[in-house]
matplotlib code that plots the C-alpha trace (Angstrom):
import matplotlib.pyplot as plt

x = [-32.5, -29.5, -29.7, -27.5, -23.8, -22.7, -19.4, -18.8, -16.5, -15.1, -12.6, -12.8, -13.2, -16.6, -17.8, -16.7, -18.6, -21.7, -21.8, -21.2, -24.2, -26.3, -25.5, -28.1, -28.6, -26.0, -24.5, -21.5, -20.3, -16.9, -15.0, -13.0, -10.8, -10.3, -8.1, -5.7, -8.3, -10.7, -7.9, -6.9, -10.5, -11.1, -7.9, -9.0, -12.3, -10.5, -12.2, -10.7, -10.6, -9.1, -7.7, -8.1, -4.6, -5.5, -7.6, -5.3, -1.7, 0.0, 1.2, -2.4, -2.8, 0.6, -0.4, -3.8, -2.2, 0.4, -2.4, -4.4, -1.5, -1.4, -5.1, -4.9, -2.2, -4.4, -7.5, -5.6, -4.4, -7.8, -9.6, -7.1, -7.4, -11.2, -11.0, -8.4, -10.7, -13.4, -11.0, -8.2, -6.9, -5.5, -3.7, -2.2, -0.7, 0.5, -1.9, -2.9, -5.4, -5.9, -2.2, -1.5, -3.8, -2.4, -0.8, -4.0, -6.0, -3.6, -4.0, -7.7, -7.8, -5.5, -7.3, -10.7, -9.4, -7.6, -10.8, -12.7, -10.3, -10.0, -13.8, -14.4, -11.9, -13.5, -17.0, -16.0, -14.4, -17.6, -20.5, -23.9, -22.7, -24.3, -21.8, -22.5, -20.6, -20.9, -21.5, -21.9, -22.8, -20.0, -17.6, -16.0, -12.3, -10.0, -7.3, -6.6, -5.7, -9.4, -8.5, -11.0, -11.1, -10.2, -13.9, -15.0, -16.2, -14.7, -15.0, -18.7, -19.2, -17.2, -19.2, -22.4, -21.2, -20.3, -23.6, -25.8, -27.0, -28.6, -27.6, -25.6, -26.4, -25.4, -25.3, -25.3, -21.9, -22.1, -19.1, -19.3, -19.2, -16.0, -15.8, -13.5, -10.8, -9.5, -6.0, -7.2, -9.1, -5.9, -3.9, -6.3, -6.0, -2.2, -2.1, -4.2, -1.3, 2.4, 3.2, 1.4, 2.9, 6.4, 5.9, 4.6, 7.3, 10.1, 8.9, 8.3, 12.0, 13.2, 14.3, 13.6, 11.3, 13.9, 12.1, 9.4, 11.9, 14.0, 13.3, 15.6, 14.8, 13.3, 12.9, 9.4, 9.4, 6.1, 4.4, 7.1, 9.5, 11.5, 14.8, 13.9, 14.9, 18.4, 18.9, 17.7, 21.2, 22.5, 19.6, 20.2, 23.9, 22.9, 21.3, 17.8, 15.0, 13.2, 9.4, 7.0, 3.7, 1.1, -0.6, -3.9, -2.7, -2.9, -6.0, -8.5, -8.8, -11.2, -14.6, -17.1, -20.2, -22.0, -21.4, -21.1, -23.4, -20.9, -18.1, -20.5, -21.3, -17.7, -16.8, -19.7, -19.1, -15.3, -13.5, -15.9, -13.8, -10.9, -12.9, -13.9, -12.2, -13.3, -16.5, -17.3, -17.2, -15.5, -16.7, -19.6, -17.1, -14.9, -17.3, -17.7, -13.9, -13.3, -16.1, -14.4, -11.2, -13.3, -15.3, -13.1, -9.6, -9.9, -11.1, -8.4, -5.6, -6.8, -6.8, -3.4, -1.9, -3.2, -2.0, 1.4, 1.9, 0.9, 3.2, 6.1, 5.8, 5.3, 8.1, 10.5, 10.5, 13.3, 12.6, 10.2, 11.6, 9.5, 9.2, 7.0, 3.8, 0.7, -2.2, -3.1, -3.4, 0.2, 1.3, -0.7, 1.2, 4.5, 3.6, 2.3, 5.3, 7.5, 5.4, 6.1, 9.8, 10.3, 12.4, 10.9, 13.2, 12.0, 14.1, 14.0, 12.4, 13.1, 13.8, 12.8, 14.2, 12.9, 15.0, 17.0, 14.0, 12.1, 9.4, 6.1, 5.5, 8.2, 8.4, 5.1, 5.2, 8.8, 9.6, 6.5, 6.4, 9.9, 12.9, 15.4, 15.2, 17.7, 18.6, 20.3, 22.7, 23.9, 21.1, 18.5, 19.9, 20.1, 16.5, 15.4, 17.3, 15.5, 12.2, 13.1, 13.6, 9.8, 8.7, 9.4, 11.8, 13.7, 17.3, 18.7, 21.4, 22.9, 23.1, 22.6, 20.4, 20.8, 18.8, 21.0, 24.1, 22.8, 22.1, 25.6, 27.3, 25.9, 28.3, 27.8, 27.3, 29.7, 27.9, 29.5, 29.0, 27.7, 24.7, 21.2, 20.8, 18.4, 16.3, 14.1, 11.4, 10.0, 6.8, 5.5, 1.9, -1.0, -2.2, -5.9, -8.0, -4.8, -3.4, -1.6, 1.2, 4.1, 6.9, 7.7, 6.8, 4.3, 2.7, -0.3, -1.8, -2.8, 0.6, 2.3, 0.0, 1.1, 4.8, 4.4, 2.5, 5.3, 8.0, 6.1, 5.4, 9.1, 10.2, 7.6, 8.9, 12.5, 12.0, 10.0, 12.8, 15.3, 17.2, 16.7, 15.1, 12.6, 10.9, 8.4, 8.1, 4.7, 4.1, 2.3, -0.5, -2.2, -1.9, -1.8, -4.4, -1.8, -0.4, -2.9, -1.9, 1.8, 1.1, -0.4, 3.0, 5.3, 8.4, 8.6, 7.4, 5.3, 5.5, 3.9, 4.6, 7.4, 10.2, 11.0, 12.8, 15.9, 15.8, 15.4, 18.4, 20.6, 19.2, 19.3, 21.9, 20.1, 17.2, 14.6, 12.5, 9.6, 10.0, 13.1, 11.9, 13.4, 14.0, 16.5, 18.6, 18.4, 19.4, 22.4, 23.4, 23.4, 25.7, 23.3, 23.2, 20.1, 17.8, 15.4, 12.6, 12.7, 9.5, 7.7, 10.4, 13.7, 16.6, 18.6, 21.0, 24.0, 22.3, 21.2, 24.7, 25.9, 23.1, 24.1, 27.5, 26.0, 22.8, 21.0, 18.3, 15.8, 12.6, 10.5, 9.7, 10.7, 14.1, 14.6, 13.6, 16.0, 18.8, 18.0, 17.7, 21.2, 22.5, 21.0, 22.6, 26.1, 26.3, 28.0, 26.6, 27.2, 27.6, 29.5, 27.3, 30.1, 30.2, 28.9, 28.7, 24.9, 24.3, 26.6, 24.7, 21.2, 21.4, 24.4, 26.3, 29.8, 31.8, 31.1, 27.9, 28.1, 24.8, 25.3, 23.7]
y = [-51.3, -49.1, -46.3, -46.1, -45.2, -41.6, -40.1, -37.3, -34.8, -32.3, -29.5, -27.6, -28.5, -26.7, -29.1, -32.1, -30.6, -30.0, -33.5, -35.1, -33.1, -34.3, -38.0, -40.5, -44.3, -46.9, -45.5, -47.0, -43.5, -42.9, -39.7, -38.0, -35.2, -32.5, -30.1, -30.0, -28.5, -31.4, -34.0, -32.5, -32.4, -36.1, -37.2, -35.5, -37.4, -40.7, -41.1, -42.9, -41.0, -41.0, -38.2, -37.5, -38.6, -42.1, -42.5, -41.5, -41.4, -38.0, -38.4, -38.2, -34.8, -33.6, -34.7, -33.0, -29.7, -29.7, -30.0, -27.2, -24.8, -25.2, -24.6, -21.5, -20.0, -20.6, -19.2, -16.0, -15.6, -16.1, -13.8, -11.1, -11.2, -10.8, -8.1, -5.9, -5.8, -4.3, -2.0, -0.9, 1.6, -1.5, -2.6, 0.8, 0.6, -3.0, -4.2, -7.9, -8.2, -11.9, -12.7, -10.3, -12.4, -15.7, -16.6, -16.2, -17.9, -20.9, -21.0, -21.1, -23.7, -25.9, -25.6, -26.4, -29.2, -30.9, -31.0, -32.3, -35.2, -36.0, -36.0, -38.1, -40.7, -40.7, -41.1, -43.9, -45.8, -45.7, -46.4, -46.2, -44.0, -40.5, -37.7, -35.0, -31.7, -28.1, -25.3, -21.5, -18.8, -17.5, -15.1, -12.0, -12.2, -10.9, -9.5, -8.0, -11.3, -12.3, -15.5, -17.5, -16.3, -18.6, -18.5, -20.1, -23.7, -24.8, -28.5, -28.2, -26.0, -28.5, -31.4, -29.6, -29.2, -32.9, -34.2, -31.4, -31.0, -34.5, -37.6, -35.3, -33.8, -30.2, -28.7, -25.0, -24.0, -23.0, -20.7, -16.9, -14.3, -12.5, -9.0, -6.2, -5.8, -2.5, -3.6, -4.1, -0.7, 1.0, -0.7, 0.6, 4.1, 4.1, 2.4, 5.1, 7.6, 7.4, 9.9, 7.9, 4.6, 6.0, 7.4, 4.1, 2.0, 4.3, 4.4, 0.6, 0.1, 2.5, 5.2, 8.8, 9.3, 11.3, 10.7, 13.1, 15.8, 15.9, 17.2, 15.1, 12.3, 9.1, 5.4, 3.9, 0.8, -1.1, -3.5, -3.4, -6.0, -8.0, -6.7, -3.0, -2.6, -4.0, -2.1, 1.4, 2.7, 1.5, 3.1, 6.4, 6.3, 6.5, 9.9, 8.6, 9.0, 5.7, 6.1, 3.3, 2.6, -0.1, -1.2, -0.1, 3.5, 3.3, 1.2, -0.5, -4.2, -5.6, -6.5, -9.2, -7.8, -10.8, -12.6, -11.1, -12.3, -11.5, -13.4, -16.3, -16.6, -16.5, -19.2, -21.4, -21.2, -21.4, -22.1, -24.2, -27.4, -25.6, -25.6, -29.3, -31.6, -35.1, -34.4, -31.3, -27.7, -25.4, -22.3, -21.6, -21.1, -18.9, -16.9, -13.8, -13.5, -13.7, -11.2, -8.8, -8.8, -8.5, -5.5, -3.6, -3.8, -0.8, 1.5, 0.2, 0.8, 4.4, 5.1, 3.6, 5.6, 8.9, 8.1, 6.8, 9.9, 12.2, 10.3, 10.4, 14.2, 15.0, 12.9, 12.9, 9.1, 7.6, 3.9, 1.3, -1.5, -4.3, -8.0, -10.6, -9.4, -11.6, -9.3, -8.3, -4.7, -4.9, -6.0, -3.1, -0.7, -2.2, -2.0, 1.6, 2.7, 1.2, 2.9, 6.2, 5.7, 4.3, 1.1, -1.6, -3.8, -7.0, -8.3, -12.0, -13.2, -16.6, -19.8, -19.6, -22.9, -26.4, -29.2, -26.6, -25.0, -21.8, -22.5, -21.1, -19.5, -16.8, -16.3, -14.6, -13.1, -11.8, -11.4, -10.7, -6.9, -6.1, -4.6, -6.3, -9.1, -9.0, -12.6, -13.8, -16.5, -18.6, -21.2, -18.5, -16.5, -19.6, -20.5, -17.0, -17.2, -20.4, -18.7, -15.8, -18.2, -19.1, -15.6, -12.6, -10.1, -9.1, -8.9, -10.9, -9.7, -11.6, -9.2, -11.2, -10.5, -7.5, -9.3, -12.4, -10.3, -8.4, -11.7, -13.1, -10.0, -10.4, -11.7, -15.4, -16.1, -18.6, -20.6, -23.3, -26.8, -28.0, -25.6, -26.7, -26.7, -24.0, -25.1, -23.0, -24.8, -22.5, -23.8, -23.2, -22.3, -24.4, -23.5, -24.1, -22.4, -21.1, -24.5, -24.9, -27.1, -24.7, -27.1, -30.8, -33.1, -30.5, -29.7, -31.3, -29.5, -32.8, -34.4, -31.2, -31.3, -34.8, -33.9, -30.8, -32.8, -35.4, -32.7, -30.7, -33.9, -34.8, -31.3, -31.1, -34.4, -33.5, -30.0, -31.4, -33.8, -30.9, -32.1, -28.8, -25.4, -24.9, -22.0, -22.7, -19.8, -20.1, -18.8, -15.4, -16.8, -18.4, -21.0, -24.7, -26.7, -28.5, -25.2, -24.8, -28.1, -27.2, -23.8, -25.5, -27.2, -25.3, -26.7, -24.6, -21.3, -20.5, -17.2, -15.9, -12.1, -11.5, -12.3, -12.4, -15.3, -13.2, -12.4, -16.1, -17.0, -14.8, -16.8, -20.4, -23.1, -25.1, -24.6, -27.1, -26.4, -28.3, -26.6, -25.2, -21.6, -18.3, -19.5, -22.0, -19.3, -17.2, -20.1, -20.9, -17.2, -17.2, -20.2, -22.3, -26.1, -26.6, -29.6, -29.3, -31.4, -32.0, -33.9, -31.3, -29.4, -30.5, -28.6, -29.7, -32.6, -30.3, -27.9, -30.8, -32.1, -28.7, -28.3, -31.6, -30.2, -27.4, -28.8, -32.1, -32.6, -35.6, -36.6, -37.7, -36.0, -39.2, -39.2, -35.5, -35.9, -38.8, -36.7, -33.9, -36.4, -37.7, -34.1, -33.3, -36.4, -36.1, -32.4, -33.5, -32.0, -34.2, -31.2, -27.9, -24.8, -22.6, -24.3, -21.5, -23.3, -23.8, -20.2, -18.8, -20.8, -19.9, -16.8, -14.5, -12.4, -13.5, -14.9, -12.9, -11.4, -8.0, -7.6, -5.3, -1.9]
z = [71.1, 70.3, 67.8, 64.7, 65.4, 64.7, 63.7, 66.1, 64.3, 66.7, 66.3, 69.6, 73.2, 73.2, 70.5, 72.7, 75.7, 73.6, 72.2, 75.5, 76.9, 74.0, 74.1, 75.4, 75.2, 74.3, 71.2, 69.4, 68.5, 66.9, 67.9, 65.1, 66.5, 63.9, 65.9, 68.9, 71.2, 70.7, 71.1, 74.4, 75.6, 74.6, 76.3, 79.5, 79.3, 78.7, 75.3, 72.4, 69.1, 65.6, 63.5, 59.8, 59.1, 60.2, 57.0, 54.2, 53.0, 53.4, 49.8, 48.6, 50.2, 48.8, 45.3, 45.5, 46.7, 44.0, 41.4, 43.2, 43.1, 39.3, 39.1, 41.2, 39.0, 35.9, 37.7, 38.6, 35.1, 33.5, 36.0, 35.7, 31.9, 32.2, 34.9, 33.1, 30.1, 32.4, 34.2, 31.8, 34.4, 36.3, 33.2, 32.8, 36.3, 35.8, 38.6, 38.4, 41.3, 41.3, 40.8, 43.7, 45.9, 44.8, 48.1, 50.2, 47.5, 47.6, 51.3, 51.1, 48.3, 50.2, 53.5, 51.9, 49.7, 52.6, 54.6, 51.6, 51.0, 54.6, 55.3, 52.2, 53.5, 57.0, 55.6, 53.3, 56.2, 58.2, 55.9, 57.5, 60.3, 60.6, 60.8, 63.4, 63.3, 64.4, 62.0, 62.5, 60.0, 57.8, 59.6, 58.2, 57.4, 60.1, 57.9, 54.4, 52.9, 52.9, 54.8, 56.8, 60.4, 63.3, 64.2, 60.9, 61.2, 57.9, 58.7, 59.2, 56.1, 53.9, 55.3, 54.5, 50.9, 50.7, 52.0, 50.7, 54.3, 54.1, 56.0, 58.4, 61.8, 61.5, 65.0, 66.0, 67.2, 70.9, 70.6, 71.3, 68.5, 67.9, 69.2, 68.3, 71.0, 72.3, 71.1, 67.6, 67.6, 68.9, 66.2, 63.5, 64.8, 64.9, 61.5, 59.9, 60.1, 59.0, 61.8, 64.5, 63.3, 63.3, 66.8, 68.1, 66.5, 67.7, 71.3, 71.2, 70.2, 72.9, 70.5, 69.8, 66.8, 64.9, 61.6, 62.9, 63.8, 60.7, 57.2, 55.1, 52.8, 54.2, 53.6, 54.2, 56.3, 55.8, 58.2, 60.9, 59.5, 62.0, 60.8, 61.3, 65.0, 64.5, 61.3, 62.3, 63.1, 59.8, 58.0, 59.7, 58.8, 55.2, 55.9, 55.4, 58.0, 58.8, 58.6, 59.6, 58.0, 57.9, 54.7, 56.1, 55.9, 52.1, 51.5, 53.8, 53.4, 50.9, 52.4, 51.6, 50.0, 48.4, 45.2, 41.7, 38.9, 36.2, 38.0, 38.8, 35.1, 34.0, 36.5, 35.6, 31.9, 31.7, 35.0, 37.2, 37.0, 38.7, 42.0, 42.0, 44.6, 45.3, 43.2, 45.2, 44.0, 46.5, 44.7, 47.1, 49.9, 47.8, 45.7, 48.0, 48.4, 44.7, 44.2, 46.6, 44.5, 41.3, 42.5, 44.7, 43.3, 40.9, 43.8, 46.1, 43.5, 42.9, 46.7, 47.2, 44.3, 45.8, 49.3, 48.4, 46.3, 49.2, 51.7, 49.2, 48.7, 52.4, 53.7, 50.7, 50.5, 48.5, 48.8, 50.3, 52.5, 53.8, 54.6, 52.9, 51.3, 51.7, 51.0, 47.4, 48.6, 49.8, 46.3, 44.9, 47.2, 46.0, 42.3, 42.5, 44.5, 41.7, 39.1, 40.8, 40.7, 44.2, 44.4, 46.6, 48.6, 50.4, 53.3, 54.1, 57.3, 58.7, 56.8, 53.1, 51.7, 51.9, 50.5, 48.7, 46.9, 47.6, 50.2, 51.4, 47.9, 48.6, 44.8, 45.3, 48.7, 48.6, 44.9, 42.8, 43.2, 44.5, 42.7, 45.0, 47.5, 50.4, 51.3, 54.5, 53.3, 50.4, 50.6, 50.7, 47.9, 45.7, 46.5, 45.6, 42.3, 41.5, 42.4, 40.1, 37.3, 37.6, 36.6, 38.9, 37.4, 40.5, 41.7, 44.6, 47.0, 49.9, 52.8, 56.0, 58.9, 61.2, 63.9, 63.8, 63.9, 67.0, 68.7, 67.8, 69.1, 72.7, 75.3, 76.0, 79.7, 81.2, 83.9, 86.0, 84.6, 88.0, 87.9, 86.9, 83.1, 81.9, 79.0, 76.7, 74.6, 71.9, 70.3, 66.8, 66.0, 64.7, 61.2, 61.9, 59.1, 57.5, 56.6, 53.3, 51.9, 51.3, 52.2, 52.6, 54.2, 55.5, 58.9, 60.5, 63.5, 65.0, 64.7, 66.0, 69.0, 69.9, 69.5, 71.6, 74.3, 74.3, 74.7, 77.4, 79.4, 79.4, 80.4, 83.2, 84.6, 84.4, 85.9, 88.7, 89.5, 89.6, 86.5, 84.7, 84.9, 82.1, 80.5, 77.7, 75.2, 73.4, 69.9, 70.1, 67.9, 70.9, 73.7, 72.7, 74.6, 76.7, 78.1, 80.9, 82.5, 82.2, 83.8, 86.8, 87.4, 89.8, 88.3, 85.1, 83.7, 80.6, 78.7, 75.5, 75.1, 77.7, 78.1, 74.4, 72.8, 72.4, 76.1, 76.9, 74.8, 77.0, 80.0, 78.9, 78.4, 75.8, 73.3, 72.2, 69.1, 67.5, 64.1, 62.3, 61.8, 62.6, 66.2, 64.9, 63.3, 66.4, 68.7, 66.5, 66.3, 70.1, 70.2, 72.3, 72.3, 70.2, 69.8, 66.8, 65.4, 61.6, 61.2, 59.2, 57.4, 56.0, 54.6, 51.6, 52.2, 52.2, 54.7, 56.9, 57.1, 58.2, 60.7, 62.2, 63.0, 65.1, 66.5, 67.3, 64.7, 64.9, 63.1, 66.1, 69.3, 71.3, 69.7, 70.4, 74.0, 74.4, 73.1, 75.6, 78.4, 77.7, 77.6, 81.0, 82.4, 80.9, 80.2, 76.9, 73.7, 70.6, 68.3, 68.3, 68.9, 67.7, 64.2, 62.0, 58.6, 58.6, 59.9, 57.2, 54.6, 55.7, 58.0, 57.8, 55.3, 56.3, 59.2, 62.3, 60.9, 59.3, 57.6, 54.6, 55.1]

ax = plt.figure().add_subplot(projection="3d")
ax.plot(x, y, z, "-o")
ax.set_aspect("equal")
plt.show()
């Protein structure tokens, strides 16, 4: 007699291994793979599985997230109103703690809500089956945004909310606890001092830390923005000393320290409905994070004000220059710097438009507490202007990108057409617990895994046959689960930290990308034949038409691989890599570069 079927919900390969070790008897179990690691593990075992996207329309998720984004804006407004009544010193400094945390809050709401909707649909499709999933105790945030760490078993915690712990098999997660690495400890030490950070960044970029030797006025470069290295010479020509600092120098990240009774009461009496998704309140999973903002913001703001004042006096700071700001404490730093008379400038990084509109909530991360946003090209500047119309009072200037200019100025190697084609494939990262819907159509880790696996398999086959020489550049966020199998192949090379993507651009003849991010702009700036997947992100119709003049853009991995196969066979590229119209629209200040200093 067989036992009742189970739904085996697995996110990681260790979950697959644990459940395989537990299985006994003739079960009609159904595997549901919640993440790329589990998908890869099940494929290696030859086991069939489904993914959450098999159970719902993507438009359902998009509609839910759009509604959630409106709710989060209302939540931040209401909580700030209540908090500023309790802490008027924040109002005096124009600090809105919850609004300043709106981007990470949107990310957390989206990540939890998506799991809630998807689990509801999976359970509804398998009535009578008992779900089994791994859960571990709550983990501390890994960064100042208060985001869920990569070690957090969010799927399991959401399922426990849905079922109330009943009619579900909640298994202890077999994974190891996270430990502080020597690298992170060193980063904290360096980040505690403007002097140490400036020294480290200067040495890293191969320059002399002149900022520490001079006595003139300075500009404070916060969080090591990607444009800094290429722009340092231009900054020095203004007579200002570039100083580097991390946000942690001014205020430690907010810490979880339990729930707050007053906040719980306010939520329960007035705002509880904002947390309900598919009949489930997500507040229990967010309560401690909201309490940290509620309790600790006044202390953090006072500390930042003291420290920014001390740094300004000691180093004669004239302005603050930075990239996007995610953490609420980063926005506090911006706002308090502005309040002391220092202008704050945000320099764009990567693609910021989606279908012609501002994407990834850049109206918050780039604009909310800046005086001036420095945009790359026309499309970016227009998107920022539209974002400004939604609230932020900030100016926008189109200045280009020093990094793209530097790439474009490098000599282009001329290799004989008879030589083996050198291909670089640069991957994008999985969102995992940081998933949110900040652009359309939107990214799914599970769909991305399948696309990456398709591309990697084709490149492995072609390189083994001698049709091309391949180097796969992995995103620094971590290795995808298919990477180990590729590394075992002797026909291609896999790199994460070194060589850099810019260095690989100087080596290669063609570039393949699974996502049109910063790497697309860099590949076009280098004038390389570029093949890019547009499944998850699409530019405006005008921008897409211009992109098609310079690159091959397709919406499926199979189509993209077929285009690359044809290129390897004929050595004929169907676009013009030297066509700069798209790059001018999205990435540069003018023809031939020339980022405004």
